[in-house]
C-alpha positions in Angstrom: 86.3 109.1 107.3 84.4 106.0 108.2 84.9 102.2 108.1 83.5 101.1 104.8 82.0 98.0 106.4 79.4 100.2 108.1 77.7 100.8 104.8 77.3 97.1 104.3 74.9 97.3 107.3 73.2 100.4 106.2 73.9 102.6 103.2 74.5 106.3 103.4 71.1 107.9 103.2 72.3 111.5 103.0 70.8 113.1 99.9 73.1 114.5 97.2 73.9 118.0 98.3 73.4 119.3 94.7 69.9 118.0 94.5 69.1 119.4 97.9 70.2 122.9 96.9 69.2 123.0 93.2 66.7 120.2 92.7 63.0 120.6 92.5 61.1 120.5 95.8 60.7 122.2 99.1 63.3 124.5 100.5 64.4 122.0 103.1 67.9 120.9 104.0 68.5 117.9 106.3 71.9 117.2 108.0 72.8 113.9 109.6 75.9 112.4 111.1 77.2 108.8 111.2 79.3 109.7 114.3 77.8 107.3 116.9 79.3 105.5 119.8 82.0 102.9 119.0 83.1 100.0 121.1 86.8 99.6 120.7 89.2 97.5 122.7 91.0 98.7 125.3 105.6 93.1 122.9 112.2 87.4 123.0 111.2 87.4 119.1 107.9 89.2 119.6 109.3 92.2 121.5 109.3 94.6 118.6 105.9 93.8 117.2 103.5 96.8 117.0 100.2 95.7 118.6 97.1 97.2 117.2 94.6 98.2 119.9 92.5 101.1 118.7 89.6 100.1 116.5 87.0 102.9 116.2 84.4 102.9 113.3 85.0 106.6 112.6 88.6 107.8 111.9 87.8 111.4 111.4 84.8 113.8 111.5 84.9 117.6 111.1 81.9 119.8 110.8 83.7 122.8 109.3 86.9 123.0 107.2 87.8 126.3 105.5 89.7 126.4 102.3 92.9 128.5 101.6 92.8 131.4 99.2 93.6 128.9 96.5 90.3 127.2 97.1 91.9 124.1 98.6 91.8 122.7 102.1 94.3 120.3 103.6 93.2 117.9 106.3 95.6 115.5 108.1 94.0 112.2 109.4 95.9 109.6 111.5 94.2 106.4 110.7 93.4 104.0 113.6 94.6 100.4 113.8 91.8 98.9 111.8 92.8 96.8 108.8 89.9 97.8 106.6 88.7 100.0 103.8 87.9 103.6 104.9 85.4 105.8 103.1 86.1 109.5 103.1 83.1 111.7 102.3 83.3 115.5 101.7 80.4 117.8 101.3 81.2 121.5 100.6 79.6 124.9 99.8 80.7 128.4 99.1 79.3 131.6 100.6 77.2 132.1 97.5 75.9 128.5 97.7 77.9 126.7 95.1 77.9 123.1 96.4 79.5 119.8 95.7 80.4 116.4 97.2 82.9 113.6 96.7 83.8 110.2 98.1 87.1 108.3 98.1 88.1 104.9 99.5 91.4 104.3 101.3 92.5 100.6 101.7 94.6 99.8 104.8 96.3 96.4 104.8 99.5 94.5 105.9 101.4 91.7 104.2 101.2 89.7 107.4 98.1 90.2 109.5 96.4 88.6 112.5 92.8 88.7 113.6 91.2 87.7 116.9 87.7 86.3 117.1 86.2 86.5 120.6 82.8 86.8 122.3 81.5 90.2 123.1 81.6 89.3 126.8 82.2 86.4 129.2 80.8 85.4 132.6 83.0 84.4 135.5 83.9 80.6 135.3 83.1 80.5 131.5 85.6 78.5 129.4 85.6 79.7 125.8 87.5 79.1 122.7 89.3 82.1 121.2 90.1 81.9 117.5 93.1 83.6 116.0 93.7 83.8 112.3 97.0 84.6 110.6 97.0 85.8 107.0 99.9 85.8 104.6 99.1 88.3 101.8 102.5 88.0 100.1 103.3 85.9 97.0 105.9 83.9 98.9 105.7 81.1 101.4 106.2 82.4 105.0 107.3 80.6 108.2 105.3 82.3 110.9 105.8 82.3 114.7 102.6 83.0 116.5 102.2 84.1 120.2 99.0 84.4 122.2 98.9 85.9 125.7 96.1 86.6 128.2 95.8 88.9 131.2 92.8 89.1 133.5 91.9 85.5 132.6 93.6 82.0 132.4 95.0 80.5 129.2 94.5 76.8 129.3 96.7 75.6 126.5 100.1 76.6 124.9 100.1 80.2 123.6 103.1 79.8 121.2 103.0 78.0 117.9 104.5 78.1 114.4 103.1 77.5 111.0 104.2 77.7 107.3 101.7 79.7 105.3 101.3 79.3 101.6 101.3 82.4 99.4 98.1 84.3 100.1 97.2 81.6 102.7 95.8 81.7 106.2 95.8 79.5 109.3 93.5 79.4 112.3 94.6 78.8 115.9 92.3 78.0 118.8 93.0 78.8 122.4 91.0 77.9 125.5 90.5 80.7 128.0 88.9 80.5 131.4 87.3 83.7 132.8 88.5 83.5 136.4 87.6 86.9 137.8 85.2 89.8 136.9 86.9 92.7 135.1 88.5 92.8 131.7 90.2 89.9 129.9 92.9 91.3 127.7 93.8 89.1 124.7 96.9 89.7 122.7 98.0 87.9 119.5 101.3 88.5 117.7 102.9 87.0 114.6 106.4 87.3 113.1 107.7 86.1 109.8 111.2 87.5 109.1 110.8 91.2 108.7 107.0 91.0 108.6 105.0 91.2 111.8 101.6 92.1 113.2 99.9 92.2 116.5 96.3 92.8 117.8 94.9 93.3 121.3 91.3 93.4 122.4 89.6 93.5 125.8 86.6 91.3 126.6 84.5 92.3 129.7 84.0 89.5 132.3 
């Protein structure tokens, strides 16, 4: 189960399992895995906001899953914090080499969502602009309270603000951050609109 965005960078080049076993050609089977390293990131009114922190590219990978006597297999997957589309790919075979494969897309979203746009790293004494975007994916206008906090670096302007978002609208906020010491700068953004909330946290190496 992999972030669908990966395939925008490079498509899945794994051949169709049926062609590999039953198509014309040499008796050769190739196996590849998209499980590479990932670089993830490291709560007044905002106290109860769940902050998303875990953003791997691969949510689940299992080399061998056995079916029940009914011929079905059940696999439980706890999806990470990514707000994205996940592609689930299954390739299967029986002991007598009946083969098949299938793909399915799972869309993960929230009605109120925040995103942080930050550099991959900073150097000590850098002053950078961190952008935060709040999205309202409902069909109603939402009055949103926004909070931005920093640890391991210095926030140079006010971290709290509010905005009224139109239905399906978004708003960008900019914060100036100074990288004071080597280490990790932890950036946390939270938004609350009535019963709706979202939070996101990433770490930027200094």
